[in-house]
LOVOTOR-481048 format. One line per field, with one value per residue: residue number from 1; residue in three letters; x, y, z of N, C-alpha, C in turn. Coordinates in steps of 0.2 Angstrom, whole numbers. Layout:
REM residues N
i: (NUM ...)
aa: (ala ...)
n.u: (X ...)
n.v: (Y ...)
n.w: (Z ...)
ca.u: (X ...)
ca.v: (Y ...)
ca.w: (Z ...)
c.u: (X ...)
c.v: (Y ...)
c.w: (Z ...)
***
This chain:
REM residues 352
i: (1 2 3 4 5 6 7 8 9 10 11 12 13 14 15 16 17 18 19 20 21 22 23 24 25 26 27 28 29 30 31 32 33 34 35 36 37 38 39 40 41 42 43 44 45 46 47 48 49 50 51 52 53 54 55 56 57 58 59 60 61 62 63 64 65 66 67 68 69 70 71 72 73 74 75 76 77 78 79 80 81 82 83 84 85 86 87 88 89 90 91 92 93 94 95 96 97 98 99 100 101 102 103 104 105 106 107 108 109 110 111 112 113 114 115 116 117 118 119 120 121 122 123 124 125 126 127 128 129 130 131 132 133 134 135 136 137 138 139 140 141 142 143 144 145 146 147 148 149 150 151 152 153 154 155 156 157 158 159 160 161 162 163 164 165 166 167 168 169 170 171 172 173 174 175 176 177 178 179 180 181 182 183 184 185 186 187 188 189 190 191 192 193 194 195 196 197 198 199 200 201 202 203 204 205 206 207 208 209 210 211 212 213 214 215 216 217 218 219 220 221 222 223 224 225 226 227 228 229 230 231 232 233 234 235 236 237 238 239 240 241 242 243 244 245 246 247 248 249 250 251 252 253 254 255 256 257 258 259 260 261 262 263 264 265 266 267 268 269 270 271 272 273 274 275 276 277 278 279 280 281 282 283 284 285 286 287 288 289 290 291 292 293 294 295 296 297 298 299 300 301 302 303 304 305 306 307 308 309 310 311 312 313 314 315 316 317 318 319 320 321 322 323 324 325 326 327 328 329 330 331 332 333 334 335 336 337 338 339 340 341 342 343 344 345 346 347 348 349 350 351 352)
aa: (met lys lys thr ile arg lys thr phe leu tyr ala leu phe leu met leu ala ala gly phe leu ala ala pro ala ser ala ala thr phe thr asp val pro arg ser leu asp his his asp ala ile ser ser leu ala glu arg gly ile leu gln gly tyr asp asn gly thr phe arg pro asp ala thr leu thr arg ala his ala ser lys ile phe ala leu ser leu lys leu asp thr arg asn val lys asp pro gly phe lys asp leu asn lys asn gln trp tyr tyr gly tyr val ala ala leu ala asn ala gly his ile ser gly phe glu asp gly thr phe arg pro asn ala pro met thr arg ala gln ala ala lys ile ile asp leu ser tyr gln leu pro leu lys ala lys ala glu asn pro phe lys asp val ser asn ser ala trp tyr ala lys his ile arg thr leu val glu asn lys val thr lys gly lys thr thr thr thr phe glu pro asn ala asn val thr arg ala gln met ala ser phe val val arg ala glu asn leu glu his ile ala lys leu ala glu glu thr lys ala lys ile his ala ile val leu glu asn ser val ile glu lys asp gly lys lys val ser gln ala ser tyr asp pro lys thr asp thr leu thr met thr ala tyr asn arg asn asp gly met lys ala val gln gly leu ser phe phe ser asp lys leu leu ala leu gly val ser his ile arg ile ala asp gly pro leu ile asn val val asp asn arg thr ala ala lys gln gln leu gln asp ser met val glu leu leu arg thr pro ser glu thr thr asn gly asp leu leu ala lys asp ile lys val thr leu tyr gly gln ile glu gly ile gln phe trp glu tyr phe lys val asn leu arg val phe thr gly glu lys)
n.u: (-78 -81 -96 -102 -107 -121 -120 -129 -139 -136 -123 -117 -117 -110 -97 -94 -95 -85 -74 -75 -82 -98 -114 -114 -113 -125 -118 -104 -106 -110 -102 -93 -81 -78 -78 -86 -77 -65 -53 -55 -67 -78 -75 -75 -88 -94 -89 -94 -108 -110 -107 -94 -85 -84 -89 -85 -93 -93 -97 -88 -76 -61 -51 -37 -32 -22 -20 -24 -19 -27 -39 -38 -38 -51 -59 -54 -58 -72 -74 -70 -81 -78 -79 -80 -84 -83 -71 -52 -40 -28 -16 -8 3 -1 -17 -33 -48 -57 -56 -60 -58 -54 -59 -59 -46 -41 -49 -44 -31 -34 -36 -25 -21 -15 -2 9 22 39 42 31 20 5 3 -10 -11 -3 3 -4 6 11 19 13 0 -1 3 -7 -17 -14 -14 -27 -36 -42 -33 -31 -19 -3 12 24 33 47 54 51 56 67 68 62 69 73 75 67 52 41 40 37 23 20 23 13 1 4 4 -8 -14 -20 -14 0 15 24 31 37 48 49 41 39 37 37 29 15 -3 -17 -34 -42 -34 -34 -47 -48 -41 -46 -58 -55 -47 -56 -66 -55 -56 -70 -70 -60 -67 -78 -72 -67 -76 -84 -75 -74 -86 -86 -77 -84 -92 -85 -82 -94 -99 -91 -91 -97 -108 -114 -126 -124 -111 -94 -89 -82 -72 -69 -58 -51 -36 -33 -21 -11 -18 -24 -34 -39 -44 -52 -54 -62 -64 -61 -71 -86 -80 -73 -82 -91 -81 -82 -92 -90 -85 -77 -84 -95 -113 -117 -108 -109 -117 -112 -103 -93 -85 -75 -64 -47 -36 -22 -9 -17 -30 -41 -58 -75 -87 -100 -106 -108 -111 -112 -102 -90 -89 -85 -73 -65 -65 -57 -46 -39 -40 -28 -17 -14 -4 6 9 24 22 9 -1 -8 -17 -20 -16 -10 -10 -1 -1 -9 -13 -30 -38 -51 -60 -70 -83 -92 -104 -98 -84 -70 -62 -52 -49 -39 -34 -23 -23 -24 -25 -33 -33 -41 -39 -46 -40 -32)
n.v: (13 28 37 48 66 73 88 103 112 126 125 117 124 136 128 128 138 146 137 140 135 131 123 104 96 84 74 69 72 83 94 104 102 88 76 62 53 56 47 48 50 42 40 53 57 48 54 66 64 60 71 73 78 96 105 121 138 141 130 120 109 107 98 96 103 108 101 106 103 104 105 91 85 85 79 66 65 67 54 46 44 52 58 75 86 83 85 85 98 95 102 109 123 132 130 134 135 143 141 134 121 116 105 95 92 91 79 69 69 65 52 47 47 57 70 81 96 96 107 110 113 113 116 121 126 122 112 95 80 65 58 62 58 45 40 43 37 24 23 25 16 0 -7 -23 -30 -31 -23 -32 -34 -30 -14 -5 7 19 33 31 29 16 18 29 39 38 25 13 15 18 7 -1 4 3 -10 -13 -9 4 15 19 20 33 31 14 13 26 35 47 54 67 76 84 80 79 86 78 64 64 59 47 39 39 34 20 14 15 5 -6 -6 -10 -23 -29 -29 -37 -48 -53 -54 -65 -74 -76 -81 -92 -99 -102 -110 -120 -125 -129 -141 -149 -163 -179 -191 -209 -221 -217 -217 -209 -205 -196 -180 -163 -153 -134 -124 -108 -103 -108 -109 -120 -134 -149 -165 -179 -196 -210 -223 -232 -233 -230 -217 -210 -208 -199 -188 -183 -177 -167 -151 -145 -147 -145 -139 -128 -118 -117 -106 -95 -93 -103 -109 -119 -131 -134 -148 -149 -148 -153 -154 -142 -141 -144 -139 -136 -139 -155 -160 -173 -181 -171 -171 -185 -185 -176 -181 -194 -187 -182 -194 -200 -194 -199 -208 -221 -218 -219 -220 -223 -215 -204 -210 -220 -219 -204 -189 -174 -155 -151 -143 -134 -126 -115 -107 -93 -83 -69 -56 -52 -52 -59 -70 -79 -93 -102 -116 -124 -143 -157 -172 -187 -205 -218 -234 -245 -257 -271)
n.w: (75 79 85 72 77 73 65 66 54 53 58 50 38 42 41 30 24 28 25 11 3 -5 -3 -4 -21 -29 -36 -43 -56 -56 -57 -68 -71 -70 -80 -85 -89 -83 -74 -59 -57 -52 -39 -33 -35 -27 -14 -15 -15 -2 5 10 0 -7 -20 -29 -28 -43 -49 -52 -48 -47 -49 -51 -42 -28 -12 4 21 31 22 19 32 36 26 28 42 39 32 40 50 61 79 79 87 100 106 111 113 103 105 96 90 81 80 83 91 85 72 57 53 65 73 65 62 77 80 73 78 89 88 84 71 63 65 70 66 70 76 85 78 66 52 44 31 22 10 8 7 -4 5 18 17 13 26 35 29 31 45 48 41 41 34 24 20 24 24 15 4 -5 -6 -18 -25 -28 -23 -11 4 13 27 30 39 32 25 27 27 13 6 11 6 -6 -8 -5 -17 -16 -21 -31 -38 -46 -56 -60 -53 -45 -32 -28 -13 -9 -17 -20 -15 -25 -25 -33 -34 -19 -16 -24 -16 -3 -5 -11 1 10 4 5 19 23 16 25 37 36 31 42 51 45 46 59 62 55 64 75 70 66 78 85 86 97 102 98 99 99 102 116 117 116 101 93 94 95 99 102 100 104 104 97 85 81 77 85 80 85 83 89 86 70 58 64 71 59 52 59 60 48 46 55 60 48 38 40 34 36 34 19 20 24 11 9 -4 -8 -3 3 8 16 4 -6 -20 -24 -17 -23 -13 -14 -26 -28 -13 -5 -13 -10 3 4 -2 4 16 13 9 20 28 20 26 37 49 56 72 83 96 105 114 111 101 87 74 66 61 58 61 47 36 34 21 19 7 -1 -5 -2 -4 -15 -12 -9 1 12 24 35 44 57 58 68 67 76 77 85 81 87 86 94)
ca.u: (-78 -83 -101 -103 -112 -125 -120 -136 -140 -133 -116 -113 -117 -104 -91 -94 -94 -78 -71 -75 -88 -105 -117 -112 -117 -128 -114 -97 -110 -113 -97 -92 -73 -77 -82 -87 -71 -59 -52 -57 -75 -82 -73 -75 -94 -96 -89 -98 -114 -111 -105 -88 -81 -88 -85 -85 -98 -96 -99 -82 -72 -54 -48 -30 -29 -18 -25 -20 -17 -32 -44 -37 -41 -59 -60 -51 -63 -78 -75 -71 -85 -76 -83 -78 -87 -81 -64 -48 -36 -21 -9 -3 4 -6 -22 -36 -56 -61 -53 -66 -54 -51 -64 -56 -38 -41 -51 -38 -26 -35 -37 -18 -21 -11 2 12 29 44 41 25 14 1 3 -16 -12 2 0 -3 11 11 21 9 -6 2 4 -14 -22 -12 -15 -34 -40 -40 -31 -30 -12 3 19 30 36 52 53 53 55 73 66 59 74 70 74 63 47 35 43 32 16 19 23 7 -4 4 3 -17 -17 -23 -10 5 21 23 34 37 54 49 35 38 34 35 25 8 -9 -23 -40 -45 -31 -35 -54 -49 -35 -50 -64 -50 -45 -65 -66 -52 -59 -75 -67 -57 -71 -82 -69 -65 -82 -86 -69 -76 -92 -83 -73 -90 -96 -82 -81 -100 -101 -86 -92 -102 -109 -117 -128 -121 -103 -90 -85 -77 -73 -63 -54 -47 -32 -31 -14 -8 -23 -24 -40 -37 -49 -52 -59 -61 -64 -60 -78 -90 -76 -71 -90 -93 -77 -84 -99 -88 -81 -75 -88 -103 -117 -118 -102 -110 -122 -106 -102 -88 -87 -70 -60 -41 -33 -14 -6 -21 -34 -47 -62 -80 -91 -106 -112 -110 -110 -110 -95 -86 -88 -81 -66 -63 -63 -53 -40 -37 -37 -22 -11 -13 3 5 15 29 20 1 -4 -12 -20 -15 -16 -8 -9 -1 -1 -11 -17 -36 -39 -58 -60 -76 -85 -98 -106 -94 -78 -67 -61 -51 -47 -36 -34 -20 -28 -23 -32 -31 -38 -40 -43 -49 -37 -26)
ca.v: (19 34 39 55 70 76 96 108 114 131 124 115 130 139 125 126 143 145 133 143 130 130 115 99 94 78 70 72 73 91 98 106 100 82 72 53 50 56 41 49 53 38 42 60 57 43 56 71 63 60 76 73 83 100 111 130 141 142 123 119 105 107 90 96 108 106 98 107 98 107 102 83 82 87 73 59 64 63 49 40 46 53 64 82 91 83 83 87 101 93 107 112 130 136 129 136 132 147 139 130 114 113 98 88 91 89 71 64 70 62 47 44 46 63 72 88 95 96 114 109 117 109 120 119 129 119 106 87 76 60 53 62 55 37 37 43 31 17 22 27 14 -6 -12 -30 -33 -27 -21 -37 -35 -27 -9 -5 15 21 39 30 26 11 20 34 38 35 20 7 16 20 1 -4 7 0 -16 -15 -6 11 20 16 24 38 24 7 14 31 36 54 56 74 78 87 78 84 84 71 60 61 55 40 35 38 28 13 13 13 -1 -12 -8 -15 -31 -33 -31 -42 -55 -54 -56 -70 -80 -77 -87 -100 -102 -102 -117 -127 -130 -129 -148 -152 -170 -182 -198 -213 -226 -216 -219 -205 -207 -191 -173 -158 -145 -129 -121 -102 -99 -109 -109 -127 -138 -157 -170 -185 -202 -215 -229 -231 -232 -223 -211 -206 -204 -195 -183 -183 -171 -163 -145 -141 -151 -142 -137 -120 -115 -114 -100 -89 -91 -105 -115 -122 -131 -138 -152 -147 -145 -155 -149 -137 -146 -139 -142 -133 -143 -162 -160 -181 -182 -168 -176 -191 -183 -173 -187 -197 -181 -183 -200 -202 -192 -204 -211 -225 -214 -223 -220 -224 -214 -201 -212 -227 -217 -197 -183 -168 -149 -151 -135 -134 -119 -113 -103 -93 -76 -66 -48 -51 -50 -65 -72 -87 -95 -109 -120 -131 -148 -161 -178 -192 -210 -223 -239 -251 -264 -272)
ca.w: (74 85 80 71 79 69 65 64 48 52 61 44 32 44 41 22 20 30 20 6 -2 -4 -2 -9 -26 -28 -38 -48 -63 -58 -58 -73 -73 -70 -85 -82 -93 -78 -69 -52 -57 -46 -31 -33 -34 -21 -9 -15 -13 6 11 12 -3 -9 -25 -28 -32 -49 -51 -53 -42 -47 -47 -51 -37 -23 -5 11 26 34 18 18 37 33 21 32 48 39 30 45 54 69 83 77 91 108 105 114 111 102 106 90 90 76 79 89 92 80 64 53 52 71 76 61 65 83 80 70 81 97 87 83 64 60 69 68 65 76 80 88 73 62 47 41 24 19 4 10 2 -4 10 24 14 14 34 38 26 34 53 49 39 40 26 25 18 27 20 15 -2 -4 -7 -26 -25 -28 -20 -4 9 19 34 30 42 28 19 29 24 7 4 14 3 -14 -9 -4 -22 -14 -24 -35 -39 -51 -61 -57 -49 -41 -30 -26 -8 -7 -21 -17 -17 -29 -24 -35 -30 -13 -18 -25 -10 1 -7 -11 8 12 1 9 27 22 13 29 42 33 31 49 54 42 48 67 61 52 69 79 66 67 86 89 89 98 103 95 101 96 108 123 119 113 95 91 98 91 103 98 104 100 104 89 79 80 79 86 79 87 82 95 81 63 55 67 71 54 48 64 59 41 48 61 59 43 33 42 28 39 31 13 21 25 6 9 -8 -8 4 1 14 14 -2 -12 -25 -22 -16 -22 -7 -17 -32 -25 -7 -5 -16 -9 9 4 -5 10 24 10 10 28 28 15 28 41 48 63 78 87 102 102 117 107 95 83 67 68 56 62 57 41 33 29 19 17 3 -1 -8 1 -5 -20 -9 -10 7 13 32 37 50 57 61 72 67 79 75 89 78 90 85 100)
c.u: (-82 -90 -101 -110 -114 -125 -129 -134 -134 -125 -112 -111 -110 -97 -89 -92 -85 -73 -69 -79 -95 -108 -115 -117 -121 -124 -109 -101 -111 -108 -93 -85 -71 -80 -80 -81 -65 -59 -54 -64 -79 -81 -75 -83 -97 -94 -93 -104 -115 -108 -98 -83 -87 -86 -86 -90 -99 -95 -95 -79 -63 -50 -41 -27 -26 -22 -21 -22 -25 -39 -44 -39 -49 -62 -59 -56 -70 -79 -74 -74 -83 -80 -78 -79 -84 -73 -58 -43 -29 -15 -5 -2 -1 -12 -27 -44 -59 -59 -59 -65 -52 -53 -60 -50 -38 -44 -47 -32 -27 -34 -31 -17 -17 -8 6 18 34 44 34 18 10 1 -2 -16 -7 -1 1 0 9 13 16 2 -5 0 -3 -19 -21 -14 -22 -39 -37 -38 -27 -22 -6 10 25 34 41 52 55 56 63 73 63 65 70 70 70 55 42 36 37 24 15 19 16 1 -3 2 -6 -18 -21 -20 -4 10 20 25 35 43 54 42 33 35 33 32 18 3 -14 -29 -43 -40 -34 -43 -53 -45 -41 -55 -60 -50 -51 -66 -63 -54 -65 -74 -65 -61 -75 -78 -68 -73 -85 -81 -70 -82 -91 -79 -77 -92 -91 -80 -88 -101 -94 -86 -98 -104 -112 -119 -125 -113 -100 -87 -81 -78 -67 -63 -51 -42 -30 -25 -8 -13 -23 -31 -38 -43 -48 -56 -58 -62 -64 -66 -82 -86 -76 -78 -92 -87 -78 -90 -97 -85 -81 -80 -96 -106 -117 -113 -104 -114 -117 -103 -94 -90 -80 -65 -53 -37 -26 -12 -11 -26 -40 -52 -69 -85 -98 -111 -112 -107 -109 -103 -90 -84 -83 -73 -61 -60 -58 -46 -37 -35 -29 -16 -11 -9 3 12 20 27 12 -3 -10 -17 -15 -13 -15 -8 -8 0 -3 -16 -23 -36 -47 -58 -68 -77 -91 -99 -100 -87 -75 -63 -57 -48 -43 -34 -27 -22 -23 -28 -30 -35 -37 -43 -47 -46 -34 -21)
c.v: (23 35 46 58 74 85 99 110 121 131 122 119 135 137 127 132 146 143 136 138 131 123 110 98 88 72 73 74 81 96 99 103 93 78 65 50 51 50 41 51 49 40 49 62 53 48 64 70 62 67 77 77 88 103 118 132 143 135 119 114 106 103 91 100 104 106 101 103 100 103 93 81 82 79 66 59 63 56 42 39 46 59 71 88 89 80 86 92 97 97 108 121 134 133 131 135 137 145 134 122 112 106 93 86 87 80 66 64 65 55 42 43 52 67 79 89 96 102 116 112 109 111 118 121 125 113 100 84 70 55 54 58 47 36 37 39 24 16 22 20 5 -10 -18 -34 -28 -26 -26 -36 -29 -19 -6 2 17 28 38 27 22 14 27 34 34 29 15 9 16 13 -2 -2 3 -8 -18 -12 2 16 15 22 29 37 19 8 21 33 44 57 63 78 79 81 82 82 78 64 57 57 48 35 34 33 21 11 12 7 -7 -12 -13 -21 -33 -34 -35 -50 -59 -57 -62 -76 -81 -82 -93 -103 -105 -110 -122 -131 -130 -138 -153 -161 -173 -189 -203 -219 -225 -216 -212 -207 -203 -184 -169 -152 -141 -125 -115 -98 -102 -110 -117 -131 -146 -160 -175 -191 -207 -222 -228 -231 -228 -216 -207 -203 -199 -187 -180 -176 -167 -156 -142 -144 -149 -140 -129 -117 -113 -108 -95 -89 -97 -110 -120 -125 -137 -140 -152 -146 -149 -152 -146 -141 -143 -142 -140 -137 -150 -161 -169 -182 -178 -172 -181 -189 -178 -178 -192 -194 -182 -190 -203 -199 -194 -207 -216 -222 -219 -224 -219 -220 -209 -202 -217 -224 -208 -193 -175 -163 -150 -144 -136 -127 -119 -106 -100 -86 -74 -58 -47 -51 -57 -66 -79 -88 -102 -110 -124 -136 -153 -168 -184 -198 -216 -230 -243 -257 -265 -277)
c.w: (78 80 79 74 74 70 62 57 46 55 54 39 34 42 35 20 22 26 13 -1 -1 -3 -7 -15 -24 -29 -41 -54 -64 -58 -65 -78 -72 -73 -81 -85 -89 -74 -62 -52 -53 -41 -29 -31 -29 -14 -8 -12 -5 9 12 8 -7 -16 -24 -31 -39 -54 -53 -47 -41 -46 -48 -45 -31 -16 1 15 32 29 20 25 37 30 26 39 45 36 35 50 62 73 81 82 99 106 110 111 110 103 102 91 86 75 85 88 88 73 61 53 59 73 70 64 71 85 78 74 87 95 84 76 60 66 64 67 70 80 84 84 69 53 42 32 20 15 10 4 2 2 15 23 16 22 35 36 29 39 53 46 40 36 28 24 21 23 21 9 0 -8 -14 -28 -24 -22 -13 0 13 26 34 34 38 24 20 25 18 4 4 9 -3 -14 -9 -11 -22 -18 -28 -36 -45 -56 -58 -52 -43 -38 -28 -21 -5 -12 -18 -20 -19 -25 -28 -33 -23 -12 -19 -21 -5 1 -7 -3 11 10 5 15 26 20 20 35 40 33 38 53 51 45 57 67 60 60 74 77 66 73 89 90 90 100 101 98 98 101 114 122 113 106 92 95 94 98 99 104 100 100 98 85 76 82 80 86 81 85 86 91 74 60 58 68 66 50 53 61 53 42 54 57 53 37 35 35 31 35 25 16 21 18 5 3 -10 -2 1 9 11 8 -9 -15 -20 -23 -18 -19 -10 -21 -32 -18 -3 -6 -12 -2 10 1 0 15 19 10 16 29 25 20 36 43 55 66 80 93 102 107 115 101 90 76 69 61 58 59 51 42 31 28 16 12 1 -4 -3 0 -11 -17 -7 -3 8 21 32 45 51 60 63 71 70 79 80 84 80 90 90 95)
***
């Protein structure tokens, strides 16, 4: 994400006054119309504490008020920490640099997260609809799940420009339909609803980023001991093909080679530091690698050995197991993740 350019106090005050707000309250608890019992209370509080949302001079937040496209742009731009000062003119006919929302709209448009209408306007004072919000959130945040499930909404045509975006948000539980069969894409988004949408999307983005970082570290650990030797002889090695996401593990004799494989790659103790707690070999049972490391290593090795078959051609090994799916499950910072590899296991038994 682009770095946020810190605004001076006067500039920030000018923006807030121009937007019709006073300084941001410390939390949603200070808003007279946002009780703790409100479903959106925590999300409003989170954004208010960060200065992304503000209330009005009478101490209210007006959670059920309609959100304009200009105000929605401000919320998104601040949440995404976009540079709202050094921006290029997005070219909307009804947008100029003297408007308080210019930097927010321009930053979002420059990033490809928001667009205008066919007549070349942005319509900043028009209400933000549920369909429009779905598109911006889908494009702006790294939501981990893509739209795969069938469209359950009768009022969302599969050919509509917003159909995929809505399905992605629903699949990621950022929002849901008004009913089980209707979404009401053209309904307006309220200030409270937008707060919840944004905070949920932020949390999912954090989960996706953390999971990807963890998976990258797992890849590095799996491949760091690519060759293992004993008494000067190579007894096992591993190679990885990123194009097919396949790890090939080779043991050059049945005994020492398989023992080496047991200590290689997926069986590294370093994985525990990343939060890996269970491993599944193919369709076998989940193996707990935390509680009893010795027993787990033996169980993992046995599971791999059970999949070995004698090939018709032994150039690549006397025993082979191809395209084994090995899945690693874990949790880090309270976030569950899983990563899987395809594995080819080759064993040269040394028997002639």
